[in-house]
PyMOL Python script that loads the backbone (N, CA, C, O; Angstrom):
from pymol import cmd

cmd.read_pdbstr("""\
ATOM      1  N   MET A   1     -29.335 -31.180 -57.483  1.00  0.00           N
ATOM      2  CA  MET A   1     -29.067 -30.564 -58.842  1.00  0.00           C
ATOM      3  C   MET A   1     -29.547 -31.723 -59.993  1.00  0.00           C
ATOM      4  O   MET A   1     -30.030 -31.141 -60.964  1.00  0.00           O
ATOM      5  N   GLN A   2     -29.548 -32.901 -60.121  1.00  0.00           N
ATOM      6  CA  GLN A   2     -29.587 -33.611 -61.325  1.00  0.00           C
ATOM      7  C   GLN A   2     -31.224 -33.632 -61.128  1.00  0.00           C
ATOM      8  O   GLN A   2     -31.752 -33.212 -62.157  1.00  0.00           O
ATOM      9  N   ALA A   3     -31.946 -33.902 -60.372  1.00  0.00           N
ATOM     10  CA  ALA A   3     -33.300 -34.011 -60.328  1.00  0.00           C
ATOM     11  C   ALA A   3     -33.921 -32.532 -60.941  1.00  0.00           C
ATOM     12  O   ALA A   3     -34.944 -32.471 -61.623  1.00  0.00           O
ATOM     13  N   ILE A   4     -33.245 -31.583 -60.626  1.00  0.00           N
ATOM     14  CA  ILE A   4     -33.819 -30.436 -61.110  1.00  0.00           C
ATOM     15  C   ILE A   4     -33.449 -29.944 -62.432  1.00  0.00           C
ATOM     16  O   ILE A   4     -34.095 -29.107 -63.062  1.00  0.00           O
ATOM     17  N   ARG A   5     -32.315 -30.538 -62.840  1.00  0.00           N
ATOM     18  CA  ARG A   5     -32.072 -30.212 -64.504  1.00  0.00           C
ATOM     19  C   ARG A   5     -32.421 -31.311 -65.330  1.00  0.00           C
ATOM     20  O   ARG A   5     -32.071 -31.442 -66.502  1.00  0.00           O
ATOM     21  N   ALA A   6     -33.226 -32.211 -64.581  1.00  0.00           N
ATOM     22  CA  ALA A   6     -34.085 -33.459 -65.441  1.00  0.00           C
ATOM     23  C   ALA A   6     -35.445 -33.059 -65.500  1.00  0.00           C
ATOM     24  O   ALA A   6     -36.103 -33.256 -66.521  1.00  0.00           O
ATOM     25  N   HIS A   7     -36.049 -32.371 -64.228  1.00  0.00           N
ATOM     26  CA  HIS A   7     -37.123 -31.759 -64.817  1.00  0.00           C
ATOM     27  C   HIS A   7     -37.406 -30.776 -65.521  1.00  0.00           C
ATOM     28  O   HIS A   7     -38.404 -30.936 -66.225  1.00  0.00           O
ATOM     29  N   LEU A   8     -36.799 -29.630 -65.607  1.00  0.00           N
ATOM     30  CA  LEU A   8     -36.351 -28.598 -66.279  1.00  0.00           C
ATOM     31  C   LEU A   8     -36.398 -29.473 -68.073  1.00  0.00           C
ATOM     32  O   LEU A   8     -37.260 -29.079 -68.858  1.00  0.00           O
ATOM     33  N   ALA A   9     -35.473 -30.538 -68.491  1.00  0.00           N
ATOM     34  CA  ALA A   9     -35.449 -30.679 -69.721  1.00  0.00           C
ATOM     35  C   ALA A   9     -36.535 -31.657 -69.926  1.00  0.00           C
ATOM     36  O   ALA A   9     -36.584 -32.145 -71.055  1.00  0.00           O
ATOM     37  N   ARG A  10     -37.488 -32.074 -68.996  1.00  0.00           N
ATOM     38  CA  ARG A  10     -38.723 -32.301 -69.464  1.00  0.00           C
ATOM     39  C   ARG A  10     -39.787 -31.449 -69.771  1.00  0.00           C
ATOM     40  O   ARG A  10     -40.702 -31.733 -70.545  1.00  0.00           O
ATOM     41  N   SER A  11     -39.629 -30.161 -69.016  1.00  0.00           N
ATOM     42  CA  SER A  11     -40.874 -29.033 -68.665  1.00  0.00           C
ATOM     43  C   SER A  11     -39.872 -27.852 -68.659  1.00  0.00           C
ATOM     44  O   SER A  11     -39.504 -27.260 -67.644  1.00  0.00           O
ATOM     45  N   PRO A  12     -39.461 -27.575 -69.992  1.00  0.00           N
ATOM     46  CA  PRO A  12     -38.235 -25.782 -69.827  1.00  0.00           C
ATOM     47  C   PRO A  12     -38.807 -24.892 -69.508  1.00  0.00           C
ATOM     48  O   PRO A  12     -38.144 -23.935 -69.111  1.00  0.00           O
ATOM     49  N   ARG A  13     -40.595 -24.758 -69.531  1.00  0.00           N
ATOM     50  CA  ARG A  13     -41.210 -23.855 -69.237  1.00  0.00           C
ATOM     51  C   ARG A  13     -41.439 -23.953 -67.778  1.00  0.00           C
ATOM     52  O   ARG A  13     -42.221 -23.092 -67.374  1.00  0.00           O
ATOM     53  N   ALA A  14     -40.866 -24.955 -66.645  1.00  0.00           N
ATOM     54  CA  ALA A  14     -41.461 -25.010 -65.600  1.00  0.00           C
ATOM     55  C   ALA A  14     -40.999 -24.002 -64.803  1.00  0.00           C
ATOM     56  O   ALA A  14     -40.066 -23.292 -65.179  1.00  0.00           O
ATOM     57  N   GLY A  15     -41.612 -23.831 -63.603  1.00  0.00           N
ATOM     58  CA  GLY A  15     -41.170 -22.675 -62.785  1.00  0.00           C
ATOM     59  C   GLY A  15     -41.602 -22.887 -61.351  1.00  0.00           C
ATOM     60  O   GLY A  15     -42.833 -22.900 -61.336  1.00  0.00           O
ATOM     61  N   ASP A  16     -41.178 -23.033 -60.322  1.00  0.00           N
ATOM     62  CA  ASP A  16     -41.950 -23.002 -58.916  1.00  0.00           C
ATOM     63  C   ASP A  16     -41.187 -22.087 -57.402  1.00  0.00           C
ATOM     64  O   ASP A  16     -40.112 -21.497 -57.294  1.00  0.00           O
ATOM     65  N   THR A  17     -41.821 -22.218 -56.843  1.00  0.00           N
ATOM     66  CA  THR A  17     -41.500 -21.961 -55.499  1.00  0.00           C
ATOM     67  C   THR A  17     -39.979 -23.038 -55.182  1.00  0.00           C
ATOM     68  O   THR A  17     -39.574 -23.891 -55.973  1.00  0.00           O
ATOM     69  N   VAL A  18     -39.369 -22.718 -53.893  1.00  0.00           N
ATOM     70  CA  VAL A  18     -38.486 -23.340 -53.355  1.00  0.00           C
ATOM     71  C   VAL A  18     -39.346 -24.588 -53.107  1.00  0.00           C
ATOM     72  O   VAL A  18     -39.264 -25.589 -53.818  1.00  0.00           O
ATOM     73  N   LYS A  19     -40.206 -24.468 -52.017  1.00  0.00           N
ATOM     74  CA  LYS A  19     -41.311 -25.512 -51.495  1.00  0.00           C
ATOM     75  C   LYS A  19     -41.705 -26.119 -52.634  1.00  0.00           C
ATOM     76  O   LYS A  19     -41.461 -27.326 -52.647  1.00  0.00           O
ATOM     77  N   GLY A  20     -42.118 -25.779 -53.386  1.00  0.00           N
ATOM     78  CA  GLY A  20     -43.074 -26.789 -54.664  1.00  0.00           C
ATOM     79  C   GLY A  20     -41.779 -27.407 -55.216  1.00  0.00           C
ATOM     80  O   GLY A  20     -41.744 -28.638 -55.213  1.00  0.00           O
ATOM     81  N   ILE A  21     -40.871 -26.844 -55.620  1.00  0.00           N
ATOM     82  CA  ILE A  21     -39.775 -27.711 -56.278  1.00  0.00           C
ATOM     83  C   ILE A  21     -39.305 -28.936 -55.257  1.00  0.00           C
ATOM     84  O   ILE A  21     -39.271 -30.124 -55.578  1.00  0.00           O
ATOM     85  N   HIS A  22     -38.992 -28.458 -54.115  1.00  0.00           N
ATOM     86  CA  HIS A  22     -38.777 -29.471 -52.889  1.00  0.00           C
ATOM     87  C   HIS A  22     -40.097 -30.506 -52.904  1.00  0.00           C
ATOM     88  O   HIS A  22     -39.905 -31.690 -52.627  1.00  0.00           O
ATOM     89  N   MET A  23     -41.190 -30.116 -53.173  1.00  0.00           N
ATOM     90  CA  MET A  23     -42.170 -31.175 -53.348  1.00  0.00           C
ATOM     91  C   MET A  23     -42.255 -32.074 -54.265  1.00  0.00           C
ATOM     92  O   MET A  23     -42.260 -33.305 -54.265  1.00  0.00           O
ATOM     93  N   TRP A  24     -42.328 -31.166 -55.143  1.00  0.00           N
ATOM     94  CA  TRP A  24     -43.035 -31.669 -56.819  1.00  0.00           C
ATOM     95  C   TRP A  24     -42.132 -32.341 -57.583  1.00  0.00           C
ATOM     96  O   TRP A  24     -42.341 -33.444 -58.089  1.00  0.00           O
ATOM     97  N   TRP A  25     -40.996 -31.617 -57.693  1.00  0.00           N
ATOM     98  CA  TRP A  25     -40.226 -31.713 -58.681  1.00  0.00           C
ATOM     99  C   TRP A  25     -39.007 -32.848 -58.408  1.00  0.00           C
ATOM    100  O   TRP A  25     -38.319 -33.220 -59.358  1.00  0.00           O
ATOM    101  N   ILE A  26     -38.805 -33.330 -57.157  1.00  0.00           N
ATOM    102  CA  ILE A  26     -37.390 -34.029 -56.416  1.00  0.00           C
ATOM    103  C   ILE A  26     -38.509 -35.285 -55.838  1.00  0.00           C
ATOM    104  O   ILE A  26     -39.413 -35.205 -55.005  1.00  0.00           O
ATOM    105  N   SER A  27     -38.016 -36.452 -56.669  1.00  0.00           N
ATOM    106  CA  SER A  27     -38.789 -37.727 -55.412  1.00  0.00           C
ATOM    107  C   SER A  27     -37.367 -38.410 -54.742  1.00  0.00           C
ATOM    108  O   SER A  27     -36.413 -39.110 -55.081  1.00  0.00           O
ATOM    109  N   TRP A  28     -37.970 -37.630 -53.431  1.00  0.00           N
ATOM    110  CA  TRP A  28     -37.138 -38.029 -51.832  1.00  0.00           C
ATOM    111  C   TRP A  28     -37.286 -39.193 -51.467  1.00  0.00           C
ATOM    112  O   TRP A  28     -38.413 -39.683 -51.545  1.00  0.00           O
ATOM    113  N   ALA A  29     -36.355 -39.849 -51.040  1.00  0.00           N
ATOM    114  CA  ALA A  29     -36.562 -41.018 -50.126  1.00  0.00           C
ATOM    115  C   ALA A  29     -37.306 -40.582 -48.630  1.00  0.00           C
ATOM    116  O   ALA A  29     -36.939 -39.515 -48.137  1.00  0.00           O
ATOM    117  N   GLU A  30     -37.969 -41.100 -48.169  1.00  0.00           N
ATOM    118  CA  GLU A  30     -38.139 -40.885 -46.804  1.00  0.00           C
ATOM    119  C   GLU A  30     -37.108 -41.214 -45.910  1.00  0.00           C
ATOM    120  O   GLU A  30     -36.397 -42.220 -45.901  1.00  0.00           O
ATOM    121  N   PRO A  31     -37.116 -39.921 -44.913  1.00  0.00           N
ATOM    122  CA  PRO A  31     -37.988 -38.967 -44.876  1.00  0.00           C
ATOM    123  C   PRO A  31     -36.686 -37.800 -45.772  1.00  0.00           C
ATOM    124  O   PRO A  31     -35.470 -37.898 -45.938  1.00  0.00           O
ATOM    125  N   ALA A  32     -37.799 -36.673 -46.204  1.00  0.00           N
ATOM    126  CA  ALA A  32     -37.042 -36.227 -47.175  1.00  0.00           C
ATOM    127  C   ALA A  32     -36.059 -35.242 -46.362  1.00  0.00           C
ATOM    128  O   ALA A  32     -36.227 -34.998 -45.168  1.00  0.00           O
ATOM    129  N   PRO A  33     -35.163 -34.778 -47.031  1.00  0.00           N
ATOM    130  CA  PRO A  33     -34.089 -33.592 -46.088  1.00  0.00           C
ATOM    131  C   PRO A  33     -34.808 -32.192 -46.156  1.00  0.00           C
ATOM    132  O   PRO A  33     -35.874 -32.145 -46.770  1.00  0.00           O
ATOM    133  N   PRO A  34     -34.474 -31.421 -45.764  1.00  0.00           N
ATOM    134  CA  PRO A  34     -35.310 -29.725 -45.476  1.00  0.00           C
ATOM    135  C   PRO A  34     -35.357 -29.327 -46.553  1.00  0.00           C
ATOM    136  O   PRO A  34     -34.664 -29.898 -47.395  1.00  0.00           O
ATOM    137  N   ALA A  35     -36.173 -28.219 -46.935  1.00  0.00           N
ATOM    138  CA  ALA A  35     -35.928 -27.728 -48.051  1.00  0.00           C
ATOM    139  C   ALA A  35     -34.812 -26.319 -48.353  1.00  0.00           C
ATOM    140  O   ALA A  35     -34.798 -25.562 -49.324  1.00  0.00           O
ATOM    141  N   ALA A  36     -34.092 -26.327 -47.351  1.00  0.00           N
ATOM    142  CA  ALA A  36     -32.881 -25.514 -47.810  1.00  0.00           C
ATOM    143  C   ALA A  36     -32.281 -26.676 -48.349  1.00  0.00           C
ATOM    144  O   ALA A  36     -31.557 -26.097 -49.158  1.00  0.00           O
ATOM    145  N   VAL A  37     -32.041 -27.828 -48.509  1.00  0.00           N
ATOM    146  CA  VAL A  37     -31.228 -28.409 -49.241  1.00  0.00           C
ATOM    147  C   VAL A  37     -31.539 -28.105 -50.851  1.00  0.00           C
ATOM    148  O   VAL A  37     -30.624 -27.796 -51.614  1.00  0.00           O
ATOM    149  N   THR A  38     -32.980 -28.227 -51.305  1.00  0.00           N
ATOM    150  CA  THR A  38     -33.354 -27.438 -52.622  1.00  0.00           C
ATOM    151  C   THR A  38     -32.674 -26.664 -52.993  1.00  0.00           C
ATOM    152  O   THR A  38     -31.839 -26.814 -53.886  1.00  0.00           O
ATOM    153  N   GLU A  39     -32.966 -25.392 -52.196  1.00  0.00           N
ATOM    154  CA  GLU A  39     -32.415 -24.052 -52.085  1.00  0.00           C
ATOM    155  C   GLU A  39     -30.982 -23.751 -52.445  1.00  0.00           C
ATOM    156  O   GLU A  39     -30.636 -22.861 -53.222  1.00  0.00           O
ATOM    157  N   GLN A  40     -30.267 -24.494 -51.871  1.00  0.00           N
ATOM    158  CA  GLN A  40     -28.556 -24.487 -51.906  1.00  0.00           C
ATOM    159  C   GLN A  40     -28.492 -24.851 -53.195  1.00  0.00           C
ATOM    160  O   GLN A  40     -27.756 -24.219 -53.953  1.00  0.00           O
ATOM    161  N   ALA A  41     -29.266 -25.946 -53.663  1.00  0.00           N
ATOM    162  CA  ALA A  41     -28.756 -26.527 -55.231  1.00  0.00           C
ATOM    163  C   ALA A  41     -29.221 -25.749 -55.983  1.00  0.00           C
ATOM    164  O   ALA A  41     -28.424 -25.522 -56.894  1.00  0.00           O
ATOM    165  N   LEU A  42     -30.471 -25.006 -56.106  1.00  0.00           N
ATOM    166  CA  LEU A  42     -31.248 -23.781 -56.909  1.00  0.00           C
ATOM    167  C   LEU A  42     -29.880 -22.987 -56.889  1.00  0.00           C
ATOM    168  O   LEU A  42     -29.343 -22.994 -57.996  1.00  0.00           O
ATOM    169  N   GLN A  43     -29.214 -22.338 -55.958  1.00  0.00           N
ATOM    170  CA  GLN A  43     -28.273 -21.495 -55.645  1.00  0.00           C
ATOM    171  C   GLN A  43     -27.127 -21.895 -56.374  1.00  0.00           C
ATOM    172  O   GLN A  43     -26.560 -21.011 -57.016  1.00  0.00           O
ATOM    173  N   ARG A  44     -26.571 -23.292 -56.415  1.00  0.00           N
ATOM    174  CA  ARG A  44     -25.695 -23.462 -56.939  1.00  0.00           C
ATOM    175  C   ARG A  44     -26.117 -23.483 -58.879  1.00  0.00           C
ATOM    176  O   ARG A  44     -25.348 -23.204 -59.799  1.00  0.00           O
ATOM    177  N   LEU A  45     -27.102 -23.773 -58.935  1.00  0.00           N
ATOM    178  CA  LEU A  45     -27.304 -24.075 -60.365  1.00  0.00           C
ATOM    179  C   LEU A  45     -27.696 -22.366 -60.848  1.00  0.00           C
ATOM    180  O   LEU A  45     -27.420 -22.169 -62.032  1.00  0.00           O
ATOM    181  N   ALA A  46     -28.090 -21.543 -60.359  1.00  0.00           N
ATOM    182  CA  ALA A  46     -28.114 -20.382 -60.680  1.00  0.00           C
ATOM    183  C   ALA A  46     -26.773 -19.777 -60.813  1.00  0.00           C
ATOM    184  O   ALA A  46     -26.698 -18.810 -61.572  1.00  0.00           O
ATOM    185  N   ALA A  47     -25.617 -20.204 -60.163  1.00  0.00           N
ATOM    186  CA  ALA A  47     -24.089 -19.518 -60.276  1.00  0.00           C
ATOM    187  C   ALA A  47     -23.692 -20.395 -61.420  1.00  0.00           C
ATOM    188  O   ALA A  47     -22.490 -20.323 -61.676  1.00  0.00           O
ATOM    189  N   GLN A  48     -24.117 -20.890 -61.882  1.00  0.00           N
ATOM    190  CA  GLN A  48     -23.930 -21.792 -63.388  1.00  0.00           C
ATOM    191  C   GLN A  48     -24.564 -21.280 -64.315  1.00  0.00           C
ATOM    192  O   GLN A  48     -24.463 -21.474 -65.526  1.00  0.00           O
ATOM    193  N   GLY A  49     -25.366 -20.480 -63.627  1.00  0.00           N
ATOM    194  CA  GLY A  49     -26.577 -19.850 -65.175  1.00  0.00           C
ATOM    195  C   GLY A  49     -27.342 -20.855 -65.775  1.00  0.00           C
ATOM    196  O   GLY A  49     -27.824 -20.756 -66.904  1.00  0.00           O
ATOM    197  N   LEU A  50     -27.473 -21.932 -64.953  1.00  0.00           N
ATOM    198  CA  LEU A  50     -28.778 -22.930 -65.381  1.00  0.00           C
ATOM    199  C   LEU A  50     -30.229 -22.474 -65.258  1.00  0.00           C
ATOM    200  O   LEU A  50     -31.090 -22.519 -66.136  1.00  0.00           O
ATOM    201  N   VAL A  51     -30.381 -21.876 -63.584  1.00  0.00           N
ATOM    202  CA  VAL A  51     -31.554 -21.210 -63.366  1.00  0.00           C
ATOM    203  C   VAL A  51     -31.642 -19.852 -63.189  1.00  0.00           C
ATOM    204  O   VAL A  51     -30.608 -19.204 -63.350  1.00  0.00           O
ATOM    205  N   ALA A  52     -32.558 -19.335 -62.921  1.00  0.00           N
ATOM    206  CA  ALA A  52     -32.634 -17.854 -62.501  1.00  0.00           C
ATOM    207  C   ALA A  52     -34.027 -18.167 -61.264  1.00  0.00           C
ATOM    208  O   ALA A  52     -34.721 -19.161 -61.053  1.00  0.00           O
ATOM    209  N   GLN A  53     -33.983 -16.778 -60.637  1.00  0.00           N
ATOM    210  CA  GLN A  53     -34.887 -16.673 -59.993  1.00  0.00           C
ATOM    211  C   GLN A  53     -35.823 -15.230 -60.039  1.00  0.00           C
ATOM    212  O   GLN A  53     -35.349 -14.104 -59.892  1.00  0.00           O
ATOM    213  N   CYS A  54     -36.946 -15.477 -60.227  1.00  0.00           N
ATOM    214  CA  CYS A  54     -37.937 -14.421 -60.412  1.00  0.00           C
ATOM    215  C   CYS A  54     -38.902 -13.874 -59.194  1.00  0.00           C
ATOM    216  O   CYS A  54     -39.726 -14.580 -58.612  1.00  0.00           O
ATOM    217  N   VAL A  55     -38.655 -12.531 -58.929  1.00  0.00           N
ATOM    218  CA  VAL A  55     -39.385 -12.290 -57.793  1.00  0.00           C
ATOM    219  C   VAL A  55     -40.663 -11.690 -58.502  1.00  0.00           C
ATOM    220  O   VAL A  55     -40.589 -10.670 -59.188  1.00  0.00           O
ATOM    221  N   MET A  56     -42.017 -12.489 -58.265  1.00  0.00           N
ATOM    222  CA  MET A  56     -43.391 -11.692 -58.519  1.00  0.00           C
ATOM    223  C   MET A  56     -43.791 -10.646 -57.894  1.00  0.00           C
ATOM    224  O   MET A  56     -43.278 -10.259 -56.844  1.00  0.00           O
ATOM    225  N   GLU A  57     -44.979  -9.949 -58.617  1.00  0.00           N
ATOM    226  CA  GLU A  57     -45.406  -8.311 -58.136  1.00  0.00           C
ATOM    227  C   GLU A  57     -45.649  -8.873 -56.463  1.00  0.00           C
ATOM    228  O   GLU A  57     -45.279  -7.994 -55.684  1.00  0.00           O
ATOM    229  N   ASP A  58     -46.144 -10.041 -55.791  1.00  0.00           N
ATOM    230  CA  ASP A  58     -46.497 -10.342 -54.673  1.00  0.00           C
ATOM    231  C   ASP A  58     -45.266 -10.608 -53.722  1.00  0.00           C
ATOM    232  O   ASP A  58     -45.387 -10.749 -52.505  1.00  0.00           O
ATOM    233  N   GLY A  59     -44.393 -10.648 -54.219  1.00  0.00           N
ATOM    234  CA  GLY A  59     -42.772 -10.791 -53.271  1.00  0.00           C
ATOM    235  C   GLY A  59     -42.493 -12.135 -53.707  1.00  0.00           C
ATOM    236  O   GLY A  59     -41.283 -12.346 -53.800  1.00  0.00           O
ATOM    237  N   THR A  60     -43.389 -13.314 -54.064  1.00  0.00           N
ATOM    238  CA  THR A  60     -42.838 -14.590 -54.233  1.00  0.00           C
ATOM    239  C   THR A  60     -41.684 -15.001 -54.857  1.00  0.00           C
ATOM    240  O   THR A  60     -41.564 -14.503 -55.976  1.00  0.00           O
ATOM    241  N   SER A  61     -40.860 -15.679 -54.549  1.00  0.00           N
ATOM    242  CA  SER A  61     -39.675 -15.960 -55.181  1.00  0.00           C
ATOM    243  C   SER A  61     -40.169 -17.647 -56.578  1.00  0.00           C
ATOM    244  O   SER A  61     -40.747 -18.701 -56.314  1.00  0.00           O
ATOM    245  N   VAL A  62     -39.749 -17.271 -57.578  1.00  0.00           N
ATOM    246  CA  VAL A  62     -40.289 -18.177 -58.598  1.00  0.00           C
ATOM    247  C   VAL A  62     -38.715 -18.558 -59.344  1.00  0.00           C
ATOM    248  O   VAL A  62     -38.106 -17.840 -60.137  1.00  0.00           O
ATOM    249  N   TRP A  63     -38.323 -19.818 -58.850  1.00  0.00           N
ATOM    250  CA  TRP A  63     -37.622 -20.195 -60.080  1.00  0.00           C
ATOM    251  C   TRP A  63     -37.780 -20.887 -61.191  1.00  0.00           C
ATOM    252  O   TRP A  63     -38.550 -21.848 -61.203  1.00  0.00           O
ATOM    253  N   ARG A  64     -37.113 -20.529 -62.245  1.00  0.00           N
ATOM    254  CA  ARG A  64     -37.109 -21.320 -63.521  1.00  0.00           C
ATOM    255  C   ARG A  64     -36.213 -21.465 -63.963  1.00  0.00           C
ATOM    256  O   ARG A  64     -35.240 -21.221 -63.250  1.00  0.00           O
ATOM    257  N   ARG A  65     -35.935 -21.964 -65.455  1.00  0.00           N
ATOM    258  CA  ARG A  65     -34.781 -22.029 -66.210  1.00  0.00           C
ATOM    259  C   ARG A  65     -34.089 -20.678 -67.051  1.00  0.00           C
ATOM    260  O   ARG A  65     -34.480 -20.054 -68.038  1.00  0.00           O
ATOM    261  N   HIS A  66     -33.248 -20.583 -66.443  1.00  0.00           N
ATOM    262  CA  HIS A  66     -32.578 -19.245 -67.018  1.00  0.00           C
ATOM    263  C   HIS A  66     -32.345 -19.046 -68.547  1.00  0.00           C
ATOM    264  O   HIS A  66     -31.408 -19.592 -69.129  1.00  0.00           O
ATOM    265  N   GLN A  67     -33.284 -18.203 -69.189  1.00  0.00           N
ATOM    266  CA  GLN A  67     -33.369 -17.959 -70.340  1.00  0.00           C
ATOM    267  C   GLN A  67     -33.095 -16.989 -71.218  1.00  0.00           C
ATOM    268  O   GLN A  67     -33.566 -15.900 -70.889  1.00  0.00           O
ATOM    269  N   VAL A  68     -32.443 -17.008 -72.313  1.00  0.00           N
ATOM    270  CA  VAL A  68     -31.414 -16.200 -73.207  1.00  0.00           C
ATOM    271  C   VAL A  68     -32.634 -15.154 -73.951  1.00  0.00           C
ATOM    272  O   VAL A  68     -33.766 -15.476 -74.312  1.00  0.00           O
ATOM    273  N   ALA A  69     -32.135 -14.150 -74.011  1.00  0.00           N
ATOM    274  CA  ALA A  69     -33.363 -13.295 -74.861  1.00  0.00           C
ATOM    275  C   ALA A  69     -34.091 -13.440 -75.594  1.00  0.00           C
ATOM    276  O   ALA A  69     -35.264 -13.068 -75.614  1.00  0.00           O
ATOM    277  N   ASP A  70     -33.215 -14.293 -76.684  1.00  0.00           N
ATOM    278  CA  ASP A  70     -33.815 -15.047 -77.784  1.00  0.00           C
ATOM    279  C   ASP A  70     -34.723 -16.095 -77.689  1.00  0.00           C
ATOM    280  O   ASP A  70     -35.534 -16.251 -78.602  1.00  0.00           O
ATOM    281  N   GLU A  71     -34.715 -16.931 -76.607  1.00  0.00           N
ATOM    282  CA  GLU A  71     -35.774 -17.607 -76.141  1.00  0.00           C
ATOM    283  C   GLU A  71     -37.423 -17.210 -75.613  1.00  0.00           C
ATOM    284  O   GLU A  71     -38.436 -17.909 -75.593  1.00  0.00           O
ATOM    285  N   VAL A  72     -37.189 -15.804 -75.213  1.00  0.00           N
ATOM    286  CA  VAL A  72     -38.246 -15.415 -74.757  1.00  0.00           C
ATOM    287  C   VAL A  72     -39.113 -15.195 -75.691  1.00  0.00           C
ATOM    288  O   VAL A  72     -40.242 -14.795 -75.404  1.00  0.00           O
TER     289      VAL A  72
END
""", "prot")
cmd.dss("prot")
cmd.show_as("cartoon", "prot")
cmd.util.cbc("prot")
cmd.orient("prot")
């Protein structure tokens, strides 16, 4: 969760799939845990109102920082 928060602090408009976040946003020690760990972290951050899951037209789920209406 801390790595995701840090990435969003550096790049507030960033967004990616669970796999992309798992592979590129987080510096894992080898071997990296399964992507389910990242998905659980995203779910917890969503419950805190920090991130939101957006489903694209093609059905792909993209996670990004939760935006308040005046930020858009």
